[in-house]
N, C-alpha and C positions, 0 to 999 in steps of 0.2 A: 598402188605400187605396180611397177613394171617387172614382168618376169620374161626370161628368154627360154624358149623351147627348142631343143635340138630336133630337127626334122630332116632326116637324110643328111645332106651336106649343107643345109640351110639353117638359119635361125629365125624363129617366129617370136616376135615380141607381143605379149599379151598384157592387158591391164586388169588388175584386181582392185576393188575398193580398199582403201586404207584400213577399214575396220575388219577386214577378213583376217582371220588367224591362219597363217600359212606355215606349214612344216615342209622341209625338204629332205628327201631320202635318196641315198645311193648306197651301193655296197661299200664295205669298209675294209680295205686291205690292211693287214696287221703285220708290221715289221718289214724287213728288207725283202726285196724280190731276189730270185735265184739267178746265178750266172752259171757258166759252164763248170767251174770248179766245184761249186756247191752241188750241182747236178751229179757229178761223178762221185762225190762223197755220199750222196743219197743212194746211188746204185750200190756202192761198196758196203753201205751200212744195212742193206736189206737183211732182215732176220731170216727169211726163207729164200734160198737161191736154188730153184729146181735144176738149173743148168747155167752155163756161162752164156751171157746174152749174145756174144759173137758166134755162138754155135747154133743160133736159132735157124729153123728152116722155114719159118713163116712169121711175118710181122703184120699185125692187125691194126688198122688206123681208121679214124672217123672220116666221114665225108665232109663236104664243105658247109653243111648246115650247122656244124658245131664250131665253137670258138677254139678248139684244141690246136695249139701251135705245133702240129705234127712235124712240119718242115724243120723247125728249130731242134726238136728232139732227135730227129733223124740225123741232122747235121752234127749235133753234139755226140751222138753215138758213133758216127763216122770219125769225128775228130779224136775220140777216145779209143779208136781201134776196135769198137764193139758192134759194128754193123756188118752183118754178113751179106755182101752184095749178091751172093748166089742164091739167097733165100727168095721166097715169094713175098709180095706185098699186097695184102688183101684189104680192100676198102669196104668197111662195114656200112652199107647204105640203109639197112632196114627196109622200109617200104618206100624210101625216097627214090627219085629218079636217078639215073646214072649221071655222075659228074661230067661236065664238059671239059674240054682240053684246058681252058683257063683255070677251072677249079682244081683239076688234077695237078696243074703246075703250082697252085697255091698249097695244096696238101703236101707235095713232095719237094717244093722249093728248088734249090740249086742242084739237087740230086736227080731231078726228074728225068733228064736225058739218059742218065746212066741206068736208072731203075725202070724206065718205061717198059722194056720188054718183059719185065717180071711182075708187072702190075696186074692184079685181078680185081675186077669190080663185082661185088655180090649182086645177084638179081633174085629178089624174093619170089618172083613168079616162075623162075626156071627150075623146075624140079629135077631136071636132068643133071644139074650141077650140085645136087644135094643128096644126102643119105638119110634114111629114116633112122632115128636114134631111140625111139620109144614112144610112149604115149604121155600126154599131159594129164592133169588131174581131172579133166573132163573125159578122159579115155580116148582122146583124139590123137592121131599120129602127128609126130613132130619131126621136122626135117632140118638138118644143119648143112652148111656149106661143106662140100666134099673135101676141099683143100684143108679146111679147119680140122675136120674129123681125122684125116689121115696124117696130118702133121704131127711130129713127135715133140718139137720144142717151139712153143708159140710165145711171142712177145706181143702183149696187148698194150697199146698206147692210147690213153683216153684222158678226159678231164671230168671233174665232178663239180656240178653246180645243182641248184634246186631244179627239180622237174615238176611240172604242174600236176601230174597225177601219179608218177612213179616214185615220188619223194625226192629222188636225186638222179641225175644222169650218171653216166660213167659205169665203171666196174662191169657188172653182169650184163649191162645193156649193150656192150660191144658184141656180145654173143646173142642174146635175146633182147630185142628183136634184130640186132645188127646183122646177124648172119643166118637167120632162120627163114622158114617159108612164110609167105604172106598170111596163110590161114592161121598159123600159130600166133602171129602178131595181131590179127583181127580178134581172136578169142581173148588174148591178153588185154588188148585195148578196150574191149567191150566191158571189162570189169571196172573201167573208169567212170561208168555211169554213177557209181557210188561216190559221194563226196567224202568218204573216208579215204579215198585216193586223193591226196593233196600234197602241195609243195612241202618238202622237208619232213614228211611223215613216212616212216617205214613200217613200224610195228602197227598191226591192225589194218594195213593198207592192202586191199584185195589184189591190186596190181602187183605189188611187191611180193606178196605171198605166192602168187603164181610164178613170178620170176625165180623165186627161191626153189620152187618145185622143179622148174625147167632146168635150172643149173645142175640138178642132180642127174640129169641125163647126159651131161658133158663132163669129161675128165679135165676139170679145171686145175688139177695138180700139175699138168704139163705146161702151165702158163706161167711166164714171168711177167708180172703186171707192173706197168708204170702209170700211175694215176696222178694227174696234176690238179692242183687247185690254183685258179688264176686270179690275178689282181688286175682287173680290167682286161681289155682285149689283147694286150701285147706283153704283159708281164706275168711271170710264173711265181706264185706265192710260195708254193711248196711242192715237193715231189715225194710220193709214197711208192716205194719199190718193194717187190716181193710177191707174196701170195695174193691171188686175185681178191679173195674175200676180205683178208686183213687190210689190204691197201685201200679197198673201197670204204670199209668202215672208218678207217683213220681219216681219209679224205672227207667223208661226210661230216665228221665232227668239226673239222676246220671250216668247211664250206658253210655250215650252219652259222658259225660265229661271224663269218665274213659277210654273208649275203642276207641273213635274217635280220630284220629291223623290227624292234618292238614298238608298238604304239600305245599311248595311254588311253585314247578314246577314238572312236570311229569318225569319219569325215563326211561332210555334205558333198564334197567334190574332190575327186582325185584326178590329176592331170598326169598321164603316164607316157613317157617317151619310150619308144622301142628303138634300140640301137642295133647297128649291124652286128652279127648277121641275122638277128631275130626280127628285123624289119623287112625281110625279103618278100614275104607273101602273107596272105590272109590266114593260111593254114598254120604258119608258125606263130602268128600274132597272139593266138590264144594263151600262150605262156605268159605274156604280159598281163592279159586280163586276169588270169587265175592268180597271179602273184600279188595282185592288189585288190581284188574284188572283195575280199573279206574285211578290208579296212573301210568300206563304204557303208553308211547307214542305210536302213531299209528305205527305199524310194529315193536314195541319193543318186549321184551321177559319177560315172567314170568316163573320161575322154582319153582315147588312145591316139597317139600320133605316130603314124607309120606310113611311109610312101608305098609300101607293098609293090616294089618294082617289078616283081615277077607275077603280079596279079593274084590269082586264087592260090596257086601253089600245088593244088591237087584237083585234077578234073574229076577223079572218082568222088572226092569229097563234095564237089559242087553238084554232080549228078545225083548223089545221095540226097542232097537237099531238095531236089525237084520231086522226090517221091515221099519226102518226110510228111508225117501227119502231125501238125502242131498241137492239136487238141489232145492227142495221146502221147506227144513227145516221143515218137518212135516211128520205125519203118513199118509199112504193111507187112503182114506175115509172109515169110518166104522170100522177101527181098534181100539182096546183098546188103551187108551192114558195115563195111569198112568205113571208119570215120564216124560211126554212130555215137560214140562217146563224146565227140566234139560238139556235134549238134545238140545232143541232149544237155550237155553242161551249159553251153552258151544260152540256149533257150531257157533253162532253169534259172541261170543267173539273171537273165533279162526279165524274168518275172519278179525278181526282188529289187533290182536296181536298174537304172537307165544306162545303157552301154552305147557310147558314141564313138565313131571312128573318123578321124581326119586323115585322108589318104589321097592317092591319085587314081583310085579305082573308079571305073565308070559308075554312073548312077544306077542303083538297083542291085549291084553285085553284092555289096556287103549285107544288104537287107535279106538277101537270099539265105544267108547263114546267121541271121538274127543279130547282126550289128546294125546300128543306125548311122548312116553317113551324114556328115555335116561339112559344109563348105566354108563356114565362117565361125570358128570357135569363139571369137570375141563376142559375137552376138549371143551365143549360148551362155557364156559366162555372165554377160550383162543381165540376161533374163533370169538366171538362177540367183544372182546376188541382189537383184532389185528388191528394195523394201525389207531386206534382212538386216537386223542389227547385230546378230551373232551368226557367224558363218565360218565353218572350219574347212580348210582346203589343204591338200597335200600335193606336192610336186615330186614325182618319182623319176629320177634322172636316168635310170637304166632298168626299166620295169621288167625286162626279160631276165634280169639277174636278181635284183633286190626283191625280197619277199617281205611284205608287211604282215605282221602277226600281232594279235592282241592277247 
């Protein structure tokens, strides 16, 4: 049988023997998508309205690494007369790099020229732009963006999808790590070395438990939250408006139904497409691996398809790999550990299954962070299926979104 793989803007045709049992997965939108009128109804139906949205003095938005259609929401708010153009517009970057001009235009859309003078981009390394708000559960100081802390009426616009170690994106993640200091983010992410930190898992997840503690350091009652659940890259499935915590929980319940895919048994081979924007770089690609690795049998194989147009995506992450001790699966004592959780998890997963990557990365780059590069996926498939009379394979159409769970 011939299957077609989405690879950037290309299609790759691969052949599987006819005896292979193949299942195909993708996330499953449920019901009609939302238009402007339905969006306004959702805003008006909010059970908790801490203030009128048009009175906001700060709007918080995701950066370009997230699929959130921020430009559309801003346009709809403007159309409804509920966008305060005198407010600040704060881009929550977390530990990501600053968005370039094209990315800012994508985030703000047709309003960019009007909003541009009021745009603030968070920098997790700039302590001068932050205020200390208390200590985390390790007793370490925590800093938040000064504009966020001093604002009185904050609108947070985000989207909720499965996250490979925080359980779900969205909600509290716009604040932590979106608008906090890098050191707080590092401590939070280091908790992801536990595999109790997993996609669609909140209770008992050490990363989520830390996020809940951190949220107690921030007055989230001054937030009007707009949390979206998406149906693909361009369609909004639902809008949850009101209290930050309540909207996050409601969005998580729907996101699990849309993105979670139950499997009856594990697979010898999983072919996983990474779709934009999660095919941008090697750093982001781990989401695709984590979403499907649990569906692979021990000593089975996953092949990830991602162009990785921006290369590694985090030079800090790559430098970390140069000091990593594979036998201990850790850094030398005293060394900086940002990205430690990623190396730990990929290395650990690679000890159980075979992890391959088909990309445009130079030879040796992926291997540095425990992915195995391949140039000919068909040759690998032929080798894996040769002489097998029973072979189970899965094709995941949007592995950065769909989560396979048994």
